[in-house]
N, C-alpha and C positions, 0 to 999 in steps of 0.2 A: 638289312646292312649293317644291324646290329651285332648281328653272331658273327659278320666277318670282320668288324672292326676288332671285336672282344679276341679274334684269333690272331689277329695282327699284333693288337695291346700285347698279350702274351707273348710273342716272338721277340717284344723290345723289352729293353727296359737293361738296367743296370747291367752293362757287361758286354752290350751288342756293342760291334765293330763298324764304323760306317760306313756306309752301301758308295760312298766314292771321295777319292781327294782329287784335287785341283796341283795346278802347277807351283801354286802354293804355300800348296800344302794346307789346302781349305778343309773339312772334313764335312759329309753331309749325308741325314738321313733323308730314305723315301718316307714322305709322308702320303699314307693312303688317302682316297678320297674316301667322301662320309657328309654326314649332316649332323649339324650342331646348334644350341642352342644359343646367340651368342648376346653376352651384358648380360645383363642383372638383374634379381628380381625384388621391388623395393615392396616395400609395406606401407598400405595407404590409411593414413588413421581415421577412424571410424566419422564418419563429419557429424558433429551434434546434434543438428538442427532433421537428420535423418532419424538419434534416436528419440529426439521428442515427437516425427510423426508417428514409429513404432511405438511409441507408448500412447499418443491419443489412440493408436488403433486397436491397444489388448496387445501386441507381440511386445518378444522381449527381445530386451536392447543387445544391438551388437557388443563387444565389446574388445581390446586391444588395436586390430587395424583387418586390412584384407590387402590382398595382393592380388594382380590382376593378367601374372604372367603366363606365359603358355606352357612351361616347360614343370615338372615335378620336384625342384628347386627352389630347397627354402629361401625366404626373402632374406637379402641383405640389407641389415641394418647402417654399415658405411656406403652403400651405394650410391651414386649421387648422380642425378637428371641426364650425367651426358651417357651412361650407361645402360638408358632404354629408350627406346623401349626394348626391350627383353623381342629376338626373333629370330626365327631358325633359320641357315643359310648351310648350302649344301653344293661342297666341295664338290666338285665334279669330275676333276682329272688328279690325280695323284702328283706331289712335286717334291723336290729335293732344299729342305731347308740347312744353312747352316748347324753343326752340332753346339757349335759356340757361336757369341758374339766375333766378333775380326779382331783379333790378336795384333799388337802394338808391330810384331814381328810380319805378322803378314799385311798392314797397312806401310812400311818399311818401303817395301819394295816397291809401292807406287810413292812415297815419299821421293825414289831416287830422282826422278822426270815432274818433283814438284814442289819444289823444296820452300818455293813460297809459301807454304801450309806451316813450316817448321820456325814457328814464333816460340818468344819464352815463355810464355801464355802454354803453350800448347806442349814444348818440352820438359816443362815446372809440371804439368796434369799429368805427362804418360809416363813419369820418372819413375815403375814400379815392375819392369821389365817388359821382354819382347811376348812371356806366356800371360800376359793383363789386357783385357778388352782394351783396342784403342779408345779413348774417350776425347775431345774438343773437335768434337767433329759435326759441323754441320748438315742439314740435309742435304744440301747442295752439294758435300765437301764428298758425304756417302753414295749419290750418284755419279758424281766424276771420276771416283775410281772404283764402281762397276764398270760406266761405260770403258775405264782404261784396262778394264778384264777381260771384257768381251772382245776387245781390241788383239790384247797380246796373248789369248791362250792358244794352246798347240792345236793345229789340225786333228791330232785324235781327243778332240772334245767337244763334244756334237754339242753339248751344254749351253742354254744363255741365259746370260745372270743379270739379276732385277731384286729389289727392294722385296720384300714381302705385300701382301696386302693386309689391310690392319684384320680383314676376317680370317684368310691362311694366318696368321698369326699366333690367334684367340686359338683358332683349334688345335693347334700345335701348340699353343701353351698348355692348355686342358688338356690332350691328351686324352680323349675319352672321358673325362670326369664332370663334373658337375658342383663341385665344392668349390669353396672360394679359394682356396690356393690346391695347386695342383697336388698337392701332397695330401688335402684334407681341410677343414676349417679352421682348424687350430694353426696359430703361424708355429707353434712350438719353437725346437733349439733346435742349431745348424742347420737348419734344410736351407739358407740362402744367406745373404749378404745386405742388409737393412739395417736400420737404426732399432735395435730391440728384437730381431731376431739370432741373437746368439751367437755369432761366429766372433774370431779375433779379429776382422776386419771392421766390425758395424762400425759407419761414423767418422773411420778412420780413413781409410781406401778402395780401391777397386782391389779386388778380391782375383787367383792365379783361376785363369778357365782350369774347369771343371773340378775345383774346390769342394763342390755340393754332387749329392748324386743326380742323376739326369729323369727326366719323366721316363714315362712310361712309353714314348716314343724316341729313347735315345739323346734328347736334349735339355746343354745344360746352363743354367743362367736363363729358368724364363721366366725368373721372378725375382729380381732385387739384382746386384751389382750391378748393371749398367742398364739407362735406359735404353730403348733401341727403337730408330729409326722405323718409321712404315712410310708406303707409297702415297698413303690416300691425305686428304686437305681434310682440313679441321672445320665438323661441325657440331653446334653441341647436343644434338643428341643422335638418334639410328632414324630418325622419322624421314621414310624415303630412303632407306641406306640398302642399296643392294642386297640378293639374297643369293647369288651365285657364288660369292668365296672374290668376284672380282672386286680393284681397290675400287673406291669412291673420288673420283679425280673433279669433279665438279664444287660451286662453292667457294668459300676463303681458301684459294690456294699458297694463300702468303702467311698460311701456318701449317704445318705439318704436323700427325698422329705421331707422339711417342709411346712405345708399350712397356710393361716390365717395371717401372720402377727401379729403384737405386740405393747405391749404398748408403745415403746420406738421408733417406724419406723411410717413412714410420711403415707398419707392416700392412696398412690399409694400401697402402702405394704400390704392394706386390702383388696382390689381387690377379689373378688369372683376368679378373673382366676391366680392371682397373683403366682409363685413356687421361693422356696427358696431348701440351702440343707445347710445340715451340715454333717463335718463326722461323723460317726457311735457311738465312744465314747464322741463327744463334752458334754455336760453340757453346757448352760446358763441357767442367770436369765431371758430369758422370753421364752423358749422352755418348751412346755409339749404337749399334746397329749390328744387324745380320744379314746375309743373302740366302734369295733362293735362286736354286738351279734349276728350269726345265728343260727335261730329256724327255716329254714324254705328251 
């Protein structure tokens, strides 16, 4: 798998054209099947009692900490319990993922028949143009929008639209990397829109899609700009999580997972492994989504 994935990665990246554009102008890139380690490695501090035992036995004391992660990735000091245990996930089939988060312009096609969503708060938080990710969208709103796309797509489009699973999202965000961000272990400057990311939009507003370079799968804004809803119900950690890339749809389903961080929050929230959640009816000015198209 590693060799085949590397070839796909080399063929993707900046300048890649979309593999499919649908009836509302939404562009999709094909994400190859493969395996990855989901979540973060955590540094577990050395237990003082253990070192006392080692000293009694004449053994050298341990220093720093140890990791119990299955991957070779370095421990992340900013990782939370929610990102553990790190575990292998296998994505068995290719899928197509939106090149960008859903934009206001695309969402307006849907709003023509769902005008009840156009509240004062919606208009205030979506006042930056049609090429900016739509926000003030709840998980339920995203699902209704996707149902609308499936009902209204032309017969020439054999695809089926849905939210990505959390595993699919992280796999696509990492694009073959094991670093904290898809571009490396340091946030740097000008790689994303977040508090301290060094963009002109930081903590001011969402940025237009395509304002930063894409990852190696040709996807934009997989870190920062707007949080993105996924299908999964919230769990406090990955104990018992599916390993096949499917959505985890049991548990606390009154809250659903959001990934990617946003223009409001600091760089630790933009890490590829970071997870958050909100209630399914929550609408905020930094919450958006992107869409999967399945055709395989």
